[in-house]
LUMGU-360682 format. One record per residue (C-alpha): residue number from 1; x, y, z. Coordinates in Angstrom, 3 decimals. Layout:
     n          X          Y          Z
   NUM          X          Y          Z
...
END
This chain:
     n          X          Y          Z
     1    -11.582      3.028    157.638
     2    -13.245      5.639    155.372
     3     -9.891      6.555    154.348
     4     -8.753      3.163    153.222
     5    -12.150      2.518    151.462
     6    -11.478      5.744    149.704
     7     -8.271      4.714    148.815
     8     -9.330      1.267    147.831
     9    -12.175      2.859    145.796
    10     -9.618      5.242    144.125
    11     -7.387      2.301    143.608
    12    -10.226      0.516    141.996
    13    -11.357      3.365    139.706
    14     -7.635      4.073    138.874
    15     -6.955      0.599    137.833
    16    -10.184      0.550    135.916
    17     -9.456      3.962    134.419
    18     -5.909      2.527    133.392
    19     -7.500     -0.704    131.784
    20     -9.807      1.512    129.919
    21     -6.979      3.792    128.665
    22     -4.920      0.554    127.692
    23     -8.259     -0.913    125.979
    24     -8.476      2.642    124.250
    25     -4.461      2.786    123.452
    26     -4.782     -0.795    121.979
    27     -7.718     -0.042    120.096
    28     -6.200      2.883    118.446
    29     -2.923      0.971    118.045
    30     -4.742     -1.794    116.219
    31     -6.549      0.504    114.254
    32     -3.488      2.413    113.144
    33     -1.839     -1.051    112.337
    34     -4.890     -1.993    110.674
    35     -4.554      1.202    108.405
    36     -1.138      0.541    107.920
    37     -1.665     -2.985    106.804
    38     -4.369     -1.674    104.335
    39     -1.779      0.994    103.182
    40      0.817     -1.824    102.760
    41     -1.798     -3.913    100.884
    42     -2.728     -1.210     98.918
    43      0.781     -0.352     98.006
    44      1.476     -4.019     97.328
    45     -1.435     -4.161     94.940
    46     -0.450     -1.150     93.168
    47      3.219     -2.494     92.760
    48      2.125     -6.071     91.656
    49     -0.065     -4.383     89.051
    50      2.795     -2.320     87.731
    51      4.909     -5.260     87.915
    52      2.377     -7.331     85.929
    53      2.028     -4.351     83.276
    54      5.756     -4.277     83.071
    55      5.865     -8.025     82.559
    56      2.900     -7.827     80.115
    57      4.753     -4.898     78.047
    58      7.662     -7.109     78.449
    59      6.323    -10.205     77.242
    60      4.515     -8.424     74.271
    61      8.018     -6.661     73.370
    62      9.499    -10.045     73.367
    63      6.761    -11.649     71.544
    64      6.893     -8.832     68.860
    65     10.953     -9.202     68.690
    66     10.321    -13.129     68.428
    67      7.616    -12.610     65.619
    68      9.997    -10.005     63.668
    69     12.796    -12.477     64.067
    70     10.509    -15.308     62.963
    71      9.417    -13.415     59.683
    72     12.974    -12.198     58.839
    73     13.898    -15.732     58.968
    74     10.902    -16.823     56.985
    75     11.597    -13.971     54.441
    76     15.217    -15.202     54.040
    77     14.012    -18.760     53.697
    78     11.293    -17.889     51.150
    79     14.005    -16.027     49.225
    80     16.185    -18.842     49.340
    81     13.443    -21.149     48.166
    82     12.607    -18.692     45.309
    83     16.107    -18.767     44.342
    84     16.242    -22.511     44.339
    85     12.775    -22.661     42.175
    86     14.322    -20.379     39.874
    87     17.738    -22.593     39.398
    88     15.490    -25.662     39.314
    89     13.390    -23.829     36.220
    90     16.598    -22.716     34.677
    91     17.846    -26.387     35.132
    92     14.624    -27.671     33.368
    93     14.850    -25.077     30.522
    94     18.416    -26.007     29.881
    95     17.368    -29.642     29.986
    96     14.699    -29.165     27.633
    97     17.015    -27.089     25.181
    98     19.642    -29.711     25.415
    99     16.817    -32.456     24.588
   100     15.612    -30.222     21.855
   101     19.188    -29.897     20.413
   102     19.907    -33.459     20.852
   103     16.640    -34.313     18.817
   104     17.531    -31.816     16.079
   105     20.729    -33.393     16.188
   106     19.542    -36.568     15.807
   107     17.089    -35.455     13.014
   108     20.174    -33.823     11.222
   109     21.766    -37.196     11.631
   110     19.092    -39.220     10.416
   111     18.531    -36.673      7.233
   112     22.277    -36.772      6.489
   113     22.334    -40.768      6.721
   114     19.155    -40.718      4.473
   115     21.187    -38.382      2.045
   116     24.355    -40.348      2.225
   117     22.107    -43.518      1.411
   118     20.695    -41.435     -1.444
   119     24.147    -40.092     -2.479
   120     25.543    -43.870     -2.438
   121     22.681    -44.931     -4.534
   122     23.307    -42.223     -7.034
   123     27.046    -42.927     -6.964
   124     26.173    -46.392     -7.844
   125     23.974    -45.462    -10.467
   126     26.553    -43.331    -12.032
   127     29.292    -45.768    -11.697
   128     26.862    -48.212    -13.929
   129     26.266    -45.409    -16.274
   130     30.399    -44.812    -16.458
   131     30.747    -48.483    -17.206
   132     28.033    -48.594    -19.758
   133     29.807    -45.423    -21.265
   134     33.264    -47.175    -21.115
   135     31.786    -50.193    -22.926
   136     30.336    -47.976    -25.386
   137     33.265    -46.056    -26.088
   138     35.179    -49.314    -26.219
   139     32.930    -50.459    -28.607
   140     32.978    -47.298    -30.727
   141     36.923    -47.573    -30.684
   142     36.447    -51.181    -31.934
   143     34.269    -50.144    -34.718
   144     36.795    -47.022    -35.417
   145     39.723    -49.428    -35.577
   146     37.715    -51.283    -38.527
   147     36.787    -48.157    -40.459
   148     38.634    -46.958    -43.467
   149     40.188    -43.459    -43.849
   150     37.225    -41.917    -45.332
   151     34.849    -43.435    -43.042
   152     36.768    -41.924    -40.031
   153     37.291    -38.633    -41.833
   154     33.373    -38.532    -42.023
   155     32.695    -39.475    -38.459
   156     35.206    -36.805    -37.344
   157     33.471    -34.295    -39.371
   158     30.293    -35.210    -37.943
   159     31.563    -34.921    -34.512
   160     33.078    -31.376    -35.583
   161     29.819    -30.326    -37.255
   162     27.855    -30.933    -33.724
   163     30.513    -29.548    -31.706
   164     30.530    -26.237    -34.006
   165     26.498    -26.260    -33.908
   166     26.700    -25.839    -30.112
   167     29.329    -23.108    -30.315
   168     27.195    -21.155    -32.984
   169     24.164    -21.598    -30.835
   170     26.125    -20.169    -27.925
   171     27.924    -17.198    -30.078
   172     24.045    -16.383    -31.342
   173     22.697    -16.392    -27.760
   174     25.610    -14.183    -26.668
   175     25.052    -11.864    -29.552
   176     21.410    -11.652    -29.088
   177     22.118    -10.691    -25.290
   178     24.400     -7.876    -26.359
   179     22.116     -6.949    -28.880
   180     19.488     -6.564    -26.253
   181     21.542     -4.656    -23.934
   182     22.410     -2.217    -26.613
   183     18.869     -2.051    -27.653
   184     17.596     -1.115    -24.143
   185     20.331      1.800    -23.684
   186     19.323      2.985    -26.872
   187     15.755      2.951    -26.360
   188     16.178      4.761    -22.900
   189     18.228      7.441    -24.619
   190     15.536      8.022    -27.277
   191     12.774      7.947    -24.665
   192     14.635     10.263    -22.413
   193     15.476     12.740    -25.261
   194     11.688     12.592    -26.600
   195     10.395     13.482    -22.728
   196     13.144     16.187    -22.604
   197     11.886     17.961    -25.983
   198      8.525     17.799    -24.906
   199      7.057     20.142    -22.374
   200      3.495     21.001    -22.566
   201      1.410     22.563    -20.171
   202     -1.560     20.837    -18.626
   203     -4.417     22.562    -17.099
   204     -6.631     21.118    -14.490
   205    -10.441     20.929    -15.308
   206    -12.922     21.122    -12.730
   207    -16.726     20.856    -12.791
   208    -17.289     24.499    -11.474
   209    -17.062     27.623    -13.701
   210    -16.885     31.167    -11.774
   211    -18.432     34.103    -13.645
   212    -17.464     37.406    -12.601
   213    -20.263     40.057    -12.348
   214    -19.734     43.650    -12.623
   215    -22.290     44.022     -9.472
   216    -24.134     42.298     -7.031
   217    -27.433     43.960     -8.443
   218    -27.236     41.890    -11.566
   219    -27.837     38.839     -9.641
   220    -31.499     39.928     -9.434
   221    -31.998     40.096    -13.098
   222    -30.384     36.788    -13.757
   223    -32.737     35.523    -11.224
   224    -35.832     37.135    -12.793
   225    -39.392     37.268    -11.566
   226    -40.112     34.388     -9.514
   227    -36.963     32.793    -10.791
   228    -38.118     32.387    -14.604
   229    -34.932     33.704    -15.924
   230    -32.625     31.224    -14.217
   231    -34.927     28.403    -14.989
   232    -34.933     29.419    -18.686
   233    -31.166     29.772    -18.696
   234    -30.798     26.269    -16.941
   235    -33.296     24.612    -19.516
   236    -31.549     26.324    -22.551
   237    -27.891     25.402    -21.669
   238    -28.371     22.192    -19.366
   239    -26.225     23.812    -16.807
   240    -27.075     24.451    -13.001
   241    -26.707     28.221    -12.365
   242    -25.592     28.555     -8.578
   243    -26.161     32.027     -6.983
   244    -25.033     32.342     -3.302
   245    -23.369     34.943     -1.066
   246    -20.291     35.083     -3.042
   247    -19.704     38.669     -3.663
   248    -19.640     39.694     -7.724
   249    -19.617     36.242     -8.813
   250    -21.864     33.291     -9.963
   251    -21.040     29.320    -10.398
   252    -21.752     27.190    -13.505
   253    -21.994     23.758    -12.344
   254    -21.982     20.824    -14.932
   255    -20.118     17.434    -15.739
   256    -19.997     18.381    -19.283
   257    -17.282     20.936    -20.177
   258    -18.681     21.937    -23.423
   259    -22.207     22.925    -22.091
   260    -20.390     24.606    -19.126
   261    -18.312     26.748    -21.499
   262    -21.294     27.687    -23.838
   263    -23.210     28.586    -20.601
   264    -20.417     30.700    -19.662
   265    -20.190     32.411    -23.057
   266    -23.960     33.145    -23.092
   267    -23.882     34.450    -19.539
   268    -21.072     36.757    -20.154
   269    -22.814     38.029    -23.191
   270    -26.334     38.495    -21.255
   271    -24.559     40.376    -18.494
   272    -23.123     42.761    -21.271
   273    -26.191     43.220    -22.939
   274    -28.091     43.896    -19.861
   275    -31.563     42.555    -21.297
   276    -32.334     39.569    -19.509
   277    -35.500     37.827    -20.074
   278    -36.417     34.122    -21.210
   279    -36.603     34.904    -25.117
   280    -33.348     36.826    -25.175
   281    -31.631     34.096    -23.154
   282    -32.765     31.507    -25.744
   283    -31.832     33.724    -28.489
   284    -28.372     34.400    -26.934
   285    -27.671     30.656    -26.122
   286    -28.499     29.365    -29.518
   287    -26.344     32.041    -31.085
   288    -23.560     31.000    -28.783
   289    -24.015     27.293    -29.791
   290    -23.373     28.420    -33.467
   291    -20.456     30.245    -32.657
   292    -18.890     27.846    -30.168
   293    -18.850     25.294    -33.375
   294    -17.057     27.623    -35.200
   295    -14.494     27.977    -32.326
   296    -14.236     24.244    -31.995
   297    -13.145     24.159    -35.697
   298    -10.629     26.974    -35.070
   299     -9.163     25.078    -32.009
   300     -8.865     21.999    -33.877
   301     -7.261     23.388    -36.931
   302     -4.799     25.386    -34.456
   303     -3.703     22.207    -33.017
   304     -3.242     20.304    -36.470
   305     -1.134     23.458    -37.488
   306      1.035     23.449    -34.271
   307      1.636     19.634    -34.757
   308      2.031     19.947    -38.503
   309     -0.916     17.680    -39.648
   310     -2.834     18.644    -42.773
   311     -5.646     17.218    -44.791
   312     -7.854     16.028    -42.066
   313    -11.519     15.561    -42.341
   314    -13.482     18.805    -40.965
   315    -15.324     16.455    -38.589
   316    -12.113     14.971    -37.398
   317    -10.902     18.732    -36.577
   318    -13.769     19.772    -34.794
   319    -13.553     16.549    -32.780
   320    -10.055     17.781    -31.991
   321    -11.556     21.012    -30.948
   322    -13.952     19.047    -28.625
   323    -10.801     17.241    -26.829
   324     -9.970     20.799    -25.477
   325    -13.083     20.587    -23.080
   326    -12.439     16.985    -21.975
   327    -10.007     15.640    -19.282
   328     -8.899     12.284    -18.155
   329     -7.858     12.257    -14.492
   330     -7.280     15.881    -14.440
   331     -5.058     15.946    -17.728
   332     -6.573     17.600    -20.569
   333     -6.995     15.617    -23.452
   334     -6.115     17.968    -26.375
   335     -2.897     18.648    -24.823
   336     -2.224     15.059    -23.986
   337     -2.864     14.176    -27.707
   338     -0.384     17.026    -28.862
   339      2.111     15.685    -26.200
   340      1.645     12.164    -27.432
   341      2.049     13.514    -31.039
   342      5.360     15.208    -30.369
   343      6.903     12.309    -28.445
   344      5.713      9.831    -31.471
   345      7.396     12.200    -34.002
   346     10.741     12.449    -31.971
   347     10.698      8.709    -31.564
   348     10.027      7.840    -35.179
   349     12.758     10.274    -36.181
   350     15.340      8.245    -33.929
   351     14.019      5.170    -35.378
   352     14.357      6.439    -38.943
   353     10.294      6.023    -39.484
   354      7.797      8.699    -40.994
   355      7.762     11.498    -38.276
   356      4.503     13.032    -39.957
   357      2.687      9.611    -39.930
   358      3.707      9.468    -36.058
   359      2.454     12.761    -35.196
   360     -0.796     11.773    -37.366
   361     -1.299      8.905    -35.134
   362     -0.404     10.643    -31.935
   363     -2.688     13.262    -32.292
   364     -5.836     11.218    -33.254
   365     -5.245      8.283    -30.951
   366     -7.571      9.556    -28.100
   367    -10.160     11.184    -30.846
   368    -12.901      8.664    -29.724
   369    -12.884     10.580    -26.072
   370    -14.757     13.357    -27.843
   371    -17.674     10.943    -28.796
   372    -17.468      8.109    -25.829
   373    -19.937      9.392    -23.692
   374    -22.402      9.554    -26.602
   375    -21.560      5.782    -28.085
   376    -21.022      2.487    -26.752
   377    -17.756      1.117    -26.564
   378    -14.367      1.989    -25.424
   379    -12.666      5.304    -26.827
   380    -10.029      3.439    -28.681
   381    -12.871      1.222    -30.542
   382    -14.998      4.465    -31.099
   383    -11.908      6.506    -32.444
   384    -11.088      3.566    -34.920
   385    -14.712      3.558    -36.007
   386    -14.476      7.287    -36.782
   387    -11.031      7.018    -38.507
   388    -12.254      4.286    -40.832
   389    -15.440      6.528    -41.657
   390    -13.328      9.235    -42.551
   391    -11.030      7.037    -44.739
   392     -7.894      7.349    -42.460
   393     -5.129      4.872    -43.603
   394     -5.151      1.364    -41.797
   395     -1.729      2.042    -40.303
   396     -3.352      4.990    -38.301
   397     -6.700      3.030    -37.580
   398     -4.899      0.127    -36.279
   399     -2.372      2.234    -34.065
   400     -5.395      3.944    -32.486
   401     -7.375      0.818    -31.963
   402     -4.293     -1.088    -30.291
   403     -2.706      2.061    -28.155
   404     -4.385      0.359    -25.042
   405     -3.728     -3.252    -26.410
   406     -7.435     -3.786    -27.068
   407     -6.190     -5.153    -30.539
   408     -3.370     -6.601    -32.164
   409     -0.386     -4.277    -33.045
   410      0.265     -4.818    -36.816
   411      2.870     -2.126    -37.111
   412      5.637     -0.554    -35.433
   413      3.395      2.585    -34.973
   414      1.055      1.118    -33.099
   415      3.845      0.083    -30.455
   416      5.139      3.746    -30.644
   417      1.591      4.920    -29.751
   418      1.134      2.788    -26.713
   419      4.454      3.839    -25.634
   420      4.149      7.408    -26.052
   421      0.646      7.329    -24.703
   422      2.106      5.339    -21.350
   423      4.684      8.171    -21.191
   424      2.629     10.946    -21.816
   425     -0.087      9.534    -18.860
   426      2.496      8.321    -16.394
   427      4.929     10.941    -16.117
   428      4.956     13.072    -12.773
   429      2.438     15.851    -12.727
   430      0.438     14.829    -15.807
   431     -2.529     13.421    -13.900
   432     -4.340     14.256    -10.779
   433     -2.732     11.731     -8.508
   434     -0.511     12.519     -5.393
   435      2.462     10.356     -5.354
   436      1.406      8.851     -2.235
   437     -1.608      7.313     -3.904
   438      0.318      6.198     -6.942
   439      2.914      4.342     -4.728
   440     -0.087      2.991     -2.627
   441     -2.040      1.621     -5.414
   442      1.078      0.111     -7.057
   443      1.866     -1.584     -3.759
   444     -1.815     -2.869     -3.549
   445     -1.504     -4.436     -6.788
   446      1.331     -6.314     -6.019
   447      0.274     -7.337     -2.552
   448     -3.058     -8.542     -4.227
   449     -1.074    -10.657     -6.774
   450      1.306    -12.070     -3.946
   451     -1.352    -13.357     -1.687
   452     -2.098    -16.038     -4.041
   453     -0.263    -19.315     -3.302
   454      2.463    -20.148     -5.940
   455      3.268    -16.406     -6.525
   456      6.973    -15.952     -6.434
   457      7.259    -12.283     -7.242
   458      5.160     -9.690     -8.978
   459      5.905     -6.232    -10.217
   460      3.497     -3.507    -11.354
   461      4.905     -1.447    -14.362
   462      3.619      1.139    -16.872
   463      2.299      3.356    -14.082
   464     -0.009      0.601    -12.819
   465     -1.421     -0.492    -15.927
   466     -0.034     -3.839    -16.256
   467      1.179     -6.340    -13.532
   468      3.516     -9.266    -14.223
   469      3.163    -12.001    -11.755
   470      6.007    -14.640    -11.875
   471      4.940    -18.010    -10.517
   472      7.013    -20.877     -9.076
   473      6.597    -23.649    -11.703
   474      6.953    -26.392     -9.161
   475      3.661    -25.252     -7.594
   476      1.749    -23.910    -10.487
   477      1.164    -25.889    -13.855
   478      1.001    -24.340    -17.351
   479     -2.976    -25.183    -17.440
   480     -3.547    -23.301    -14.073
   481     -1.667    -19.776    -15.310
   482     -4.948    -18.749    -17.040
   483     -7.083    -19.409    -13.997
   484     -4.676    -17.705    -11.626
   485     -4.751    -14.700    -14.050
   486     -8.498    -14.732    -13.786
   487     -8.512    -14.881     -9.940
   488     -6.056    -12.096     -9.556
   489     -8.340     -9.820    -11.979
   490    -11.383    -10.573    -10.176
   491     -9.801     -9.796     -6.667
   492     -8.348     -6.504     -8.120
   493    -11.580     -5.490     -9.281
   494    -13.166     -6.231     -5.767
   495    -10.613     -4.469     -3.729
   496     -8.688     -1.619     -5.645
   497    -10.107      1.500     -7.385
   498     -8.015      2.234    -10.597
   499     -8.274      4.479    -14.002
   500     -8.653      2.449    -17.162
   501     -7.593     -1.272    -17.595
   502     -4.896     -3.210    -15.985
   503     -3.436     -5.665    -17.604
   504     -2.392     -8.993    -15.711
   505      0.451    -11.216    -17.317
   506      1.160    -14.547    -15.593
   507      4.432    -15.829    -16.234
   508      5.953    -19.378    -15.705
   509      9.492    -20.334    -16.542
   510     11.075    -23.719    -16.090
   511     15.062    -23.393    -16.216
   512     17.473    -26.355    -16.205
   513     20.790    -24.958    -14.923
   514     23.899    -26.672    -14.722
   515     27.623    -25.760    -14.244
   516     30.828    -26.662    -16.310
   517     33.714    -27.567    -14.211
END
């Protein structure tokens, strides 16, 4: 009994323990299954995420490709549209050009039609005039048929006389043209010969003269105590004495070359003497002035002798000497007068005129420049008054007065003085004016004249001393050319700097031209 109970209890305990082991095993198995399920879920989740990421990347790549393809298609379409636009614009331009061409053709056709109408009207008029002429000729023939032999002869002689007059006029015109051509060639030869035979050196004067010193110590003596010597010198001479850092030299400054020359000579004497004080300065300057007057006389006599002119008044000789210290635009006036005298003498010899009289006029033509800063009026007028005062001949006086066309030329010598003066003044190198400035001034003159309405052409001649303006006769009337010349003169005075006077000549010419066929 006890054994069976023990076996029963053992069996029950074994069953309970087996059930418990089974439970435990089941629990472990379930746990393991859960863990495996969780692992599978986790792996599935990771794979799904990876699949989603790949799908997202693929979708983005596909979208990018689609976008690129779309942009390419759009760009090609845009290019096609742009080409189409260009073609359309070109077609529009071609159409506009064709329309303009058609319009111009229509205008030309209309103008041709109007011209044809006018021509037809003119032809009708000419036909009428021809009919009238034919009728007149018929009437004349009827009259001639009734004339006697003597009357017919007189009628023929009248006709021949009229024809001979026309032929005579043609021959005279032809001969005049031939004579003009020959005269122009001869004049060129004479002028070129005169220029070649006359070569005079010209010196360029300045407003400052440099006086050399033996040493720099002499500058203190020239200045003097508190500058009294230099003040006395400037008062006595009327010249500015400039002392600077230049070694062994001082400068004399004045616009009057005669005063400057007297000051130079006086200063050189004072330096040689060594005694420099106000009283000595005044004494030396006064003495130099007296000696300088004699020097001017000697200069005038020398020039007159070189040119071959005699019997000049002493005052005129002195004034000629003064011209040595006058310049006109860098050209020495005395040398210029000598050159004009030589040119006039050569021209007069070639033209069978009096060469001595021509030289006299050339030498005296600018004599007024010796006093033009002291008297009122132009140098030509002052010179004429001086020559009249010293009883020169009327030919000489008129030539001097008219050498700038300020008075009427009454002899061939007046024309020669004008020509010779222009040759001497305008030749290259005569005056202080560069070629560029000279050409620019001529161009400015022509541009000013051409700026006015109605002007056809303009020519600056005689080295810019004259401008000739040719106007269109259909735009400018005879009574308007005086006003035009005045307006051109005013504009030249306002816009251009020029030496001396400029003559403005306005030319209006109406021509009738026809052709014999």
